[in-house]
HTML snippet that shows the backbone in 3Dmol.js (N, CA, C, O; Angstrom):
<script src="https://3Dmol.org/build/3Dmol-min.js"></script>
<div id="view" style="width:600px;height:400px;position:relative"></div>
<script>
const pdb = `
ATOM      1  N   MET A   1      84.047 105.334 103.381  1.00  0.00           N
ATOM      2  CA  MET A   1      85.024 105.712 102.372  1.00  0.00           C
ATOM      3  C   MET A   1      84.592 105.173 101.010  1.00  0.00           C
ATOM      4  O   MET A   1      83.948 104.129 100.905  1.00  0.00           O
ATOM      5  N   THR A   2      84.961 105.905  99.994  1.00  0.00           N
ATOM      6  CA  THR A   2      84.702 105.428  98.639  1.00  0.00           C
ATOM      7  C   THR A   2      85.759 104.393  98.264  1.00  0.00           C
ATOM      8  O   THR A   2      86.783 104.259  98.934  1.00  0.00           O
ATOM      9  N   THR A   3      85.497 103.683  97.208  1.00  0.00           N
ATOM     10  CA  THR A   3      86.475 102.715  96.689  1.00  0.00           C
ATOM     11  C   THR A   3      87.779 103.413  96.354  1.00  0.00           C
ATOM     12  O   THR A   3      88.862 102.900  96.634  1.00  0.00           O
ATOM     13  N   GLU A   4      87.666 104.580  95.756  1.00  0.00           N
ATOM     14  CA  GLU A   4      88.854 105.340  95.379  1.00  0.00           C
ATOM     15  C   GLU A   4      89.684 105.723  96.603  1.00  0.00           C
ATOM     16  O   GLU A   4      90.912 105.638  96.585  1.00  0.00           O
ATOM     17  N   GLU A   5      88.999 106.142  97.661  1.00  0.00           N
ATOM     18  CA  GLU A   5      89.696 106.522  98.896  1.00  0.00           C
ATOM     19  C   GLU A   5      90.368 105.311  99.553  1.00  0.00           C
ATOM     20  O   GLU A   5      91.496 105.405 100.036  1.00  0.00           O
ATOM     21  N   LEU A   6      89.673 104.187  99.567  1.00  0.00           N
ATOM     22  CA  LEU A   6      90.255 102.972 100.135  1.00  0.00           C
ATOM     23  C   LEU A   6      91.494 102.526  99.374  1.00  0.00           C
ATOM     24  O   LEU A   6      92.505 102.170  99.980  1.00  0.00           O
ATOM     25  N   ALA A   7      91.420 102.545  98.058  1.00  0.00           N
ATOM     26  CA  ALA A   7      92.572 102.145  97.242  1.00  0.00           C
ATOM     27  C   ALA A   7      93.750 103.076  97.475  1.00  0.00           C
ATOM     28  O   ALA A   7      94.891 102.622  97.558  1.00  0.00           O
ATOM     29  N   GLN A   8      93.489 104.355  97.580  1.00  0.00           N
ATOM     30  CA  GLN A   8      94.553 105.325  97.825  1.00  0.00           C
ATOM     31  C   GLN A   8      95.178 105.105  99.201  1.00  0.00           C
ATOM     32  O   GLN A   8      96.401 105.095  99.340  1.00  0.00           O
ATOM     33  N   LYS A   9      94.344 104.933 100.200  1.00  0.00           N
ATOM     34  CA  LYS A   9      94.824 104.795 101.574  1.00  0.00           C
ATOM     35  C   LYS A   9      95.610 103.504 101.788  1.00  0.00           C
ATOM     36  O   LYS A   9      96.686 103.524 102.387  1.00  0.00           O
ATOM     37  N   HIS A  10      95.079 102.382 101.301  1.00  0.00           N
ATOM     38  CA  HIS A  10      95.656 101.084 101.619  1.00  0.00           C
ATOM     39  C   HIS A  10      96.619 100.551 100.562  1.00  0.00           C
ATOM     40  O   HIS A  10      97.506  99.756 100.873  1.00  0.00           O
ATOM     41  N   LEU A  11      96.448 100.982  99.326  1.00  0.00           N
ATOM     42  CA  LEU A  11      97.297 100.462  98.254  1.00  0.00           C
ATOM     43  C   LEU A  11      98.202 101.522  97.639  1.00  0.00           C
ATOM     44  O   LEU A  11      99.146 101.209  96.914  1.00  0.00           O
ATOM     45  N   GLY A  12      97.900 102.779  97.939  1.00  0.00           N
ATOM     46  CA  GLY A  12      98.699 103.867  97.389  1.00  0.00           C
ATOM     47  C   GLY A  12      98.516 104.062  95.894  1.00  0.00           C
ATOM     48  O   GLY A  12      99.428 104.512  95.201  1.00  0.00           O
ATOM     49  N   VAL A  13      97.322 103.719  95.399  1.00  0.00           N
ATOM     50  CA  VAL A  13      97.037 103.885  93.974  1.00  0.00           C
ATOM     51  C   VAL A  13      95.854 104.818  93.774  1.00  0.00           C
ATOM     52  O   VAL A  13      94.975 104.925  94.629  1.00  0.00           O
ATOM     53  N   ASP A  14      95.849 105.487  92.633  1.00  0.00           N
ATOM     54  CA  ASP A  14      94.779 106.425  92.300  1.00  0.00           C
ATOM     55  C   ASP A  14      93.928 105.829  91.184  1.00  0.00           C
ATOM     56  O   ASP A  14      94.319 105.846  90.016  1.00  0.00           O
ATOM     57  N   LEU A  15      92.771 105.307  91.550  1.00  0.00           N
ATOM     58  CA  LEU A  15      91.892 104.658  90.581  1.00  0.00           C
ATOM     59  C   LEU A  15      91.312 105.627  89.559  1.00  0.00           C
ATOM     60  O   LEU A  15      90.749 105.198  88.552  1.00  0.00           O
ATOM     61  N   THR A  16      91.439 106.912  89.802  1.00  0.00           N
ATOM     62  CA  THR A  16      90.872 107.885  88.868  1.00  0.00           C
ATOM     63  C   THR A  16      91.832 108.222  87.732  1.00  0.00           C
ATOM     64  O   THR A  16      91.473 108.959  86.813  1.00  0.00           O
ATOM     65  N   GLN A  17      93.046 107.690  87.789  1.00  0.00           N
ATOM     66  CA  GLN A  17      94.043 108.005  86.766  1.00  0.00           C
ATOM     67  C   GLN A  17      94.119 106.903  85.712  1.00  0.00           C
ATOM     68  O   GLN A  17      94.129 105.717  86.042  1.00  0.00           O
ATOM     69  N   ALA A  18      94.171 107.298  84.464  1.00  0.00           N
ATOM     70  CA  ALA A  18      94.235 106.339  83.360  1.00  0.00           C
ATOM     71  C   ALA A  18      95.492 105.468  83.450  1.00  0.00           C
ATOM     72  O   ALA A  18      95.468 104.311  83.032  1.00  0.00           O
ATOM     73  N   ASP A  19      96.572 106.003  83.982  1.00  0.00           N
ATOM     74  CA  ASP A  19      97.809 105.232  84.093  1.00  0.00           C
ATOM     75  C   ASP A  19      97.629 103.978  84.944  1.00  0.00           C
ATOM     76  O   ASP A  19      98.218 102.939  84.646  1.00  0.00           O
ATOM     77  N   PHE A  20      96.831 104.065  85.987  1.00  0.00           N
ATOM     78  CA  PHE A  20      96.568 102.900  86.825  1.00  0.00           C
ATOM     79  C   PHE A  20      95.934 101.789  85.999  1.00  0.00           C
ATOM     80  O   PHE A  20      96.369 100.639  86.062  1.00  0.00           O
ATOM     81  N   TRP A  21      94.919 102.126  85.236  1.00  0.00           N
ATOM     82  CA  TRP A  21      94.200 101.134  84.432  1.00  0.00           C
ATOM     83  C   TRP A  21      95.056 100.637  83.280  1.00  0.00           C
ATOM     84  O   TRP A  21      95.004  99.455  82.941  1.00  0.00           O
ATOM     85  N   GLN A  22      95.832 101.504  82.681  1.00  0.00           N
ATOM     86  CA  GLN A  22      96.694 101.098  81.571  1.00  0.00           C
ATOM     87  C   GLN A  22      97.744 100.100  82.041  1.00  0.00           C
ATOM     88  O   GLN A  22      98.064  99.152  81.324  1.00  0.00           O
ATOM     89  N   ALA A  23      98.275 100.305  83.226  1.00  0.00           N
ATOM     90  CA  ALA A  23      99.264  99.368  83.773  1.00  0.00           C
ATOM     91  C   ALA A  23      98.648  97.975  83.938  1.00  0.00           C
ATOM     92  O   ALA A  23      99.303  96.971  83.661  1.00  0.00           O
ATOM     93  N   GLY A  24      97.419  97.915  84.377  1.00  0.00           N
ATOM     94  CA  GLY A  24      96.735  96.635  84.514  1.00  0.00           C
ATOM     95  C   GLY A  24      96.526  95.958  83.174  1.00  0.00           C
ATOM     96  O   GLY A  24      96.732  94.752  83.040  1.00  0.00           O
ATOM     97  N   ILE A  25      96.118  96.733  82.185  1.00  0.00           N
ATOM     98  CA  ILE A  25      95.918  96.198  80.842  1.00  0.00           C
ATOM     99  C   ILE A  25      97.240  95.712  80.262  1.00  0.00           C
ATOM    100  O   ILE A  25      97.293  94.652  79.637  1.00  0.00           O
ATOM    101  N   ASP A  26      98.306  96.478  80.464  1.00  0.00           N
ATOM    102  CA  ASP A  26      99.625  96.081  79.957  1.00  0.00           C
ATOM    103  C   ASP A  26     100.076  94.759  80.569  1.00  0.00           C
ATOM    104  O   ASP A  26     100.651  93.916  79.880  1.00  0.00           O
ATOM    105  N   THR A  27      99.817  94.582  81.846  1.00  0.00           N
ATOM    106  CA  THR A  27     100.173  93.324  82.517  1.00  0.00           C
ATOM    107  C   THR A  27      99.402  92.157  81.915  1.00  0.00           C
ATOM    108  O   THR A  27      99.975  91.097  81.664  1.00  0.00           O
ATOM    109  N   ILE A  28      98.125  92.345  81.685  1.00  0.00           N
ATOM    110  CA  ILE A  28      97.306  91.287  81.087  1.00  0.00           C
ATOM    111  C   ILE A  28      97.791  90.960  79.685  1.00  0.00           C
ATOM    112  O   ILE A  28      97.877  89.787  79.322  1.00  0.00           O
ATOM    113  N   LEU A  29      98.110  91.976  78.889  1.00  0.00           N
ATOM    114  CA  LEU A  29      98.601  91.736  77.532  1.00  0.00           C
ATOM    115  C   LEU A  29      99.898  90.943  77.534  1.00  0.00           C
ATOM    116  O   LEU A  29     100.083  90.060  76.696  1.00  0.00           O
ATOM    117  N   GLU A  30     100.794  91.242  78.458  1.00  0.00           N
ATOM    118  CA  GLU A  30     102.042  90.488  78.564  1.00  0.00           C
ATOM    119  C   GLU A  30     101.757  89.039  78.947  1.00  0.00           C
ATOM    120  O   GLU A  30     102.387  88.123  78.419  1.00  0.00           O
ATOM    121  N   ASP A  31     100.821  88.828  79.851  1.00  0.00           N
ATOM    122  CA  ASP A  31     100.448  87.466  80.243  1.00  0.00           C
ATOM    123  C   ASP A  31      99.871  86.693  79.057  1.00  0.00           C
ATOM    124  O   ASP A  31     100.186  85.517  78.874  1.00  0.00           O
ATOM    125  N   VAL A  32      99.039  87.335  78.262  1.00  0.00           N
ATOM    126  CA  VAL A  32      98.452  86.690  77.085  1.00  0.00           C
ATOM    127  C   VAL A  32      99.547  86.344  76.080  1.00  0.00           C
ATOM    128  O   VAL A  32      99.540  85.252  75.511  1.00  0.00           O
ATOM    129  N   LYS A  33     100.483  87.258  75.856  1.00  0.00           N
ATOM    130  CA  LYS A  33     101.592  86.988  74.934  1.00  0.00           C
ATOM    131  C   LYS A  33     102.403  85.790  75.404  1.00  0.00           C
ATOM    132  O   LYS A  33     102.769  84.933  74.599  1.00  0.00           O
ATOM    133  N   GLU A  34     102.685  85.723  76.697  1.00  0.00           N
ATOM    134  CA  GLU A  34     103.448  84.600  77.233  1.00  0.00           C
ATOM    135  C   GLU A  34     102.661  83.300  77.076  1.00  0.00           C
ATOM    136  O   GLU A  34     103.229  82.278  76.692  1.00  0.00           O
ATOM    137  N   PHE A  35     101.377  83.329  77.364  1.00  0.00           N
ATOM    138  CA  PHE A  35     100.532  82.151  77.204  1.00  0.00           C
ATOM    139  C   PHE A  35     100.548  81.683  75.755  1.00  0.00           C
ATOM    140  O   PHE A  35     100.713  80.494  75.483  1.00  0.00           O
ATOM    141  N   MET A  36     100.379  82.608  74.838  1.00  0.00           N
ATOM    142  CA  MET A  36     100.378  82.255  73.416  1.00  0.00           C
ATOM    143  C   MET A  36     101.714  81.647  73.009  1.00  0.00           C
ATOM    144  O   MET A  36     101.754  80.664  72.269  1.00  0.00           O
ATOM    145  N   SER A  37     102.784  82.219  73.482  1.00  0.00           N
ATOM    146  CA  SER A  37     104.115  81.708  73.171  1.00  0.00           C
ATOM    147  C   SER A  37     104.291  80.286  73.697  1.00  0.00           C
ATOM    148  O   SER A  37     104.817  79.421  72.997  1.00  0.00           O
ATOM    149  N   LEU A  38     103.858  80.052  74.915  1.00  0.00           N
ATOM    150  CA  LEU A  38     104.001  78.726  75.519  1.00  0.00           C
ATOM    151  C   LEU A  38     103.111  77.680  74.861  1.00  0.00           C
ATOM    152  O   LEU A  38     103.493  76.514  74.770  1.00  0.00           O
ATOM    153  N   THR A  39     101.940  78.078  74.407  1.00  0.00           N
ATOM    154  CA  THR A  39     101.012  77.106  73.826  1.00  0.00           C
ATOM    155  C   THR A  39     101.261  76.868  72.345  1.00  0.00           C
ATOM    156  O   THR A  39     100.768  75.878  71.804  1.00  0.00           O
ATOM    157  N   GLU A  40     101.999  77.729  71.674  1.00  0.00           N
ATOM    158  CA  GLU A  40     102.292  77.514  70.244  1.00  0.00           C
ATOM    159  C   GLU A  40     103.014  76.197  70.031  1.00  0.00           C
ATOM    160  O   GLU A  40     102.810  75.534  69.014  1.00  0.00           O
ATOM    161  N   GLU A  41     103.850  75.813  70.976  1.00  0.00           N
ATOM    162  CA  GLU A  41     104.592  74.561  70.863  1.00  0.00           C
ATOM    163  C   GLU A  41     103.646  73.361  70.792  1.00  0.00           C
ATOM    164  O   GLU A  41     103.938  72.378  70.110  1.00  0.00           O
ATOM    165  N   TYR A  42     102.522  73.440  71.490  1.00  0.00           N
ATOM    166  CA  TYR A  42     101.607  72.314  71.558  1.00  0.00           C
ATOM    167  C   TYR A  42     100.615  72.295  70.411  1.00  0.00           C
ATOM    168  O   TYR A  42     100.002  71.263  70.141  1.00  0.00           O
ATOM    169  N   VAL A  43     100.449  73.412  69.737  1.00  0.00           N
ATOM    170  CA  VAL A  43      99.484  73.504  68.642  1.00  0.00           C
ATOM    171  C   VAL A  43     100.065  72.921  67.362  1.00  0.00           C
ATOM    172  O   VAL A  43      99.334  72.420  66.508  1.00  0.00           O
ATOM    173  N   LYS A  44     101.384  72.989  67.238  1.00  0.00           N
ATOM    174  CA  LYS A  44     102.037  72.526  66.000  1.00  0.00           C
ATOM    175  C   LYS A  44     101.989  71.034  65.851  1.00  0.00           C
ATOM    176  O   LYS A  44     102.494  70.495  64.866  1.00  0.00           O
TER     177      LYS A  44
END
`;
const viewer = $3Dmol.createViewer("view");
viewer.addModel(pdb, "pdb");
viewer.setStyle({}, {cartoon: {color: "spectrum"}});
viewer.zoomTo();
viewer.render();
</script>
């Protein structure tokens, strides 16, 4: 099986769709924003 087929079968995700990748990027951006918010207190 290809990676795409495995992901579809076992995770129910379509690696060929931009929405899948955008969701991952959005999650990372939110994590970075939270990290920045939490560390601003210590930088001051």
